[in-house]
N, C-alpha and C positions, 0 to 999 in steps of 0.2 A: 123586567129582569135587570136592565141597565140601572134603573133607579135603585133597585135593591142592592146592587153591587156598590153603587156610590154611597148608599147609606151605611153599608157594612164598612166600607173604607173609612168613612168619616167617623163612624163609631170607634174604629180601631185607633185612629189618630187621637181622638179624644181620650181614649183609655191610656194611650201612651203618654199624652201630655199630663193627664192626672197622675199617672204613676211617677212621672218625672218630678212633678210638683211635690208629691208625697215624699220621694226620696230626698229632694232638696230641703224640704221642711224638716225631715227627720234629722238630716245631718246638721241643719242649722240650729237644732235644739241644744247642741253641745258646743262648748268652746273646746277645741282640741287641747289635749294636755301633753306636755313633753315628758318623756321618761326621765328617770333619775339614774341611778347606778346600782350595780350589783357586782358580784365577783364569784369566781370558782377557784378551786385549789388544784395544784399539780403536785402529786406525791411521787417520790422516788424511794422505793424500798431497796435496801442493800443488806448484805450480811453484817452481823453485829461486829465482826472483826475488820470490816473493810472501811475505807475512807470514801466519803462522797466524791464522785468523779466530776470533772468539768463536763457540763452538758447543757445543751440549749434545745428547747422544744417549742415549736410554733403551733399556733391554732388559727382556725378560721371560723367565722360565724356568718350564717345566711338565713333568710326567712324560711320557715318550714312550710309544710303543706297543710291546707285547710282540711278539716274533717267535719262532716255533718254530725249533729247530735243524734244519739240513739236513746233507747229507753234506759240504758244503764250508764251512758257516758255523756260528757259535756261536748258542746260544739267547740271546735278549735279553729281559730282564724289564722291565716298566713301572716307571719310577722310583717309589720309595716316598717319600711326603710331598713337600713343596715346600721346597727350599733357599732361602736369602735372598741377594739380590744387594746389593753394597755401595752401589749408587747409579748415577746416570748417569755417562757419560764427558763431563767438562766441559773444554773447551779455552778458553783465554783469549787475547785478541788479542795477537799479537806474541810469544807464548811461544817457547821454544827448539824448533828443528827440526833434523833430522839429514839430511845429504846422502849418507850411506852407511848401509847396513843394520847395525844394532847386533846384537851377539851375542844369540842366543835369539829374535830376531824373524823371522817367516816372511812376507816380502813381497819383491817385486822392484821396483827403482827404475831409471828411465832416467837418463841423464846430466843431463836437464833437470828432475829432480824431487828433492824432499826430503820428509820426513815428521815428524809428531809422533805421540805415542802416549799412551794412558792404560791403566791396569790396573784391571779390574773383578774384585773378589773374590767368590767364591761360597762361602757359609757353609753347611756340611752338619751343623753341630752339633745342630740340632733334628730331624735325620732319622736314623732307626734302621733297620738292616737285620738281618733274622733268618735269612737263608739265604745260602749262597755263590751267586754268579752275577754277571751283567753287568746293571746297572741303568741304564736310559737316561732322559736328560732332553733337552729341546729348548730351545735358547736362540734368541730372535728379537730383532732390532733393530726398535724402533718407528719406523714411517715418520714423517718430519717432515710437519707440516701444509703447509708451503711449502718444498719442497726447494731452490728457487732455484739456487744454484751448486753444491749438493752432489749427488753421485751416491752413493746409499747402497748398502750391501751388504744386499740384500733376501733372500738365501738363509739359511735357518735353519742353525744349527750343532747337532751332536748330541754331547752330553757323556755318555760311558759311565763308570760307576763300577764298578770291579772289587772285589768282596768275595770273599775267599778263606778257606779253612779251614786254619788253622795248628795242627795237632794238636788239633783239636776246638774251637779258639778262632777266632771270626770276626775278620777284619781287613779294613780298607779298604786295598787294596794300591796302587791307582793310579786316576788320572782321565785319560781320553783324549778329546780334542775332535776330532770329525770334521766334514768338510764334506758327507759323503755319508750318506744315511739307511740304507744297506745295513748288514746285520749284520756284525760282525767276521769275518774269514776264519779258518777253522780251519787250524792248522798240522799238520805231520806227526805230532806227538805227541798230537794231539787237543785242544790248547789254542788260545788266541787268538794270532794273529800280532801283535796289538797289544802283547802283553807278553812276546813271545819276544825272546831276545837283548838283554836290557836295554833294552826299549822301542825295538827297531829301527824305523826309520822306515817308515811305511806311506803310500802315495801320497795318501790323502785326509785325513791328519792336518793340523790347522791350529792356530795359536795365537790366532786371533780373527777380528775383522771388519775389513774394509778399505773406507774411504770415500775419495772423491776430491773435491777442491775445484777447480772449473773457473774459470779466470780468463783475461782477455785485456787487452792494452795499449790505451790511448787516447792518441793524440798530437794536440796542438793546435798549429797552425802559422800563420804570417803571410806573406803575399805583398804586395808593393807594386809598382804599375805607373803609368806616365804620365810625360809630359815635365815636369810641374810637381810630381812626387812626390819626397819625400826618402826615400831608403833608409837614412838614419841615424836616422830618426824612430822613437821607441818609442810603441806603441799599448797601451792598457789593455784586457786581456782579463779576463773573469770566468768562472770555471768552477764550475758547481754539479753536485754528485753526490748522488744519492739512492738508497735501497733497496740500499745496499752492505753492510748488516749493522752492528749496534750495536758501536761501538768499533773497527771495522776500521781497520787502519793501512795506508795506501796509499803506495807509494814514488813520490816525485816526482823525476824526472830532469830537472833544469834545465840543468846545466852541460855535458852532452854536445853540445847544439845551441843553447844560449842562454847568457845571462850571469847569474851570481848577483848581480852588482853593476853594473847598467847605469849609465852616466854621462850626465847630461843634456847637451844640446847646443842649438844655435840652433833646431833643428826640433822639439824635444821640449818639451812644456808641463809635464812632471812633474819633480820634484826627484830628484836621485840618491839621497838618503836614503830617499825614499818607494819608489822602484823596488827598491832593494837590500833593504829590509825585506820586500817581497813575494817577490822572486825567490830570496832566500837561504833556501830551504826544501828539505828532503829527504824529508819525510813529511807526509802529510795524515791526520788522525785523525777518523774519523766520530763523530758524536754518538750519543746513545742511540736515535735514530731511523734511524741508518744514513746520515746526510746530512753533507755538508761543502761549504763554499764557499770559494774562494780566488781572489785576483787575481794575474795575471802581466803582465809588461811585455815585449813582443816587437817587434822590428823585422824588416825584410825578411829572409826565408829563415831565421828563427829558429823553434824549436819546443820544446815541453815535452812530455814523455811521463809519463803516470800509469800506473805499471806494475801489472799483475795486478788489474784491476777484476773483481769477481765477475760471472758471467753473471747477467743479470736486473737489474743496477744500471742506473740511468738517468743521463744526463748532459745538460747544457745549456751551450753556449758562447756568450757575447755579448761585444761590444766597444764602445768609444767611438770612433766613426769620425772625429770632428772634422769638418774641412771636405773630407773625401775622400768619394768614392762607394764604398760598401761592398757586396760581394756574397759569398754563401756560396761556398766552394771547390767544394762539391758541384754548384753551378750551372755552374761553369767546366768541371769534369771529374767527372761522376757515377761513372765507373768507378774512379777513383783515390781520391776523397774521399767521406767520409760526411757526412750532414746534421749541422748544428750542434746538433740536439736529437735524442736517440735512446736506444736501449737496447743494452747490451753483449750481443753474441751470440757466435757461434762463430768469429769472426775478429777480428784486431786492426783498429782503426779509426784514421783520420786525418781530422780536421775542422779548420775555421778559416775565415779571411776573406782576400779579396783587396781591397786598398784602392787606388783609382785617382784620380789628379788630373791633368787635362790642361789646358793653357792655349793660347790662340791666339798664335802668334809673329808679330810685325809684319814684313812683307817690304818696305815702302817708307818714304818720308818721312812722318812723322806730319803730318796736315793742319793741326793747330793751330800747328805750328812753322814750316811752310813759308813763310808770308808774311813773317815776321820774318827768316828766313834769306835770302830774296830781297832785302829792303831792305838788309841788311848787305852782300850781294854786290854790289848796284848802287852803293852808296855807296863801297865799296872800289874798284870799277872806275872810278868817277868821279874819285876821288882819284889813282888811278894815271895816268889820262889827263891830268889837270890838271898833274900833276908832270912828265910828259913834255913838255907844251907849254912850261912854264917853262924846261926845259933847252934846248929848241930856240931860244927867244928869247934 
C-alpha cells in the first residue's frame, strides 16, 4: 500500500513537471509583443443656441474580467498590465461645436442640438502580450463632484485588444470598444464577429462617451400700468447670475423684444448713451466663480432673454422703481411668471416687474379758484348791465 502511495505521488510530480514544461514551452513559442495605441471620443451635446461650457472629464482604465468561451461567444482574457490615458477631456468655454454629426463620430443629434468632442488617446506601449487572444480592459468616466447641468455617461465601456498569430509572430491587430460587457460573438468560421468582414459593425460598438449639458432660457420683462404712468419711460433693471460655471458665455438677446440703443425722453431720467452702453450687448461672460452681473433698460412690454442658462444656476432680478409702485409679476400671475429670485430648473422662466402710477383726476371747479372766477363773472355782468343802461338813455 505504501509503495502504491509513493508511486502515485511520484506520478503526480511527474505530471506537474510535464505540465510545467509544456506551459513554459508554449510561452516560449512566442516573442511577446507590445501594444500600440488607440483612442476613444468624449462627446458633449448642448442646445443649438448654447455655447460650449468650460468642463473637464476624467477617465480611468483597468484590466477587465476573463470569460470562458461558449458555443456562441469567444474566450476573453483579462487585460495584461495597465495602459496609459492621455489625460482628461477638457472643454473650453465658447469653443467650436458642430450642428451635424461629423464623419467617424457615433452619436445622434436632434434638430435643436449640437456637440463638441475631444479625443482621449490610450497608450499600450508599456503593455506586452505573450499569447494570441482577446484581452479586455474597462474604461470608466469619473463622476463629477457636482454634476450641476451635466448628465454624465455613467456606463463603463469595454475595450478589447485583439492579439493574433501571424506565422508564429504575435501582432496586435485591432482595438474594439463596446458598450456591452458581453463577450464577442463567435462567427460561422469560429472567429469573432468584431473582426469579420473588415470590422463589420456590431450593434454594441461605440466610439466613446456621451454627456449632455442641460440649459434653459431666462426672460426678464417690464410692464407699466396706471393713468399717470408713462409707457415711454425706461426703467433700470439689474440681473445677477451665479453658479453658472467659470467662464461660461451666455447669449443675451436684447434686440428681439427690446432696443440696443434706447433714446431718452421727457419721462426717462437716464441718458441715451448710458442706456445704449448697457443694452448693446450680445453675450455675458461669467467670472471664475461662475457669476455675472449686468444692467438693462426696459420700458413697457419690452424684454431681454438670457439664453441657455445651465440648470442649477441662480438668478436675481431687481429694479429702480422711481416714483412708481412696484410688484413682482409672479404676484400678478404666478402661473405665467417666475419669482424674481430663483434657480434655473427644468423649464424656461419669465420674471420681471409691473410698475404702476395712478393719480386722482379732478372732476369739478377747483375750490381755490372758484371765488376769483365768481368775482370776475359778477364784474363782467355788472359792466354789461351798465353798458345797456347807457344805450337806453
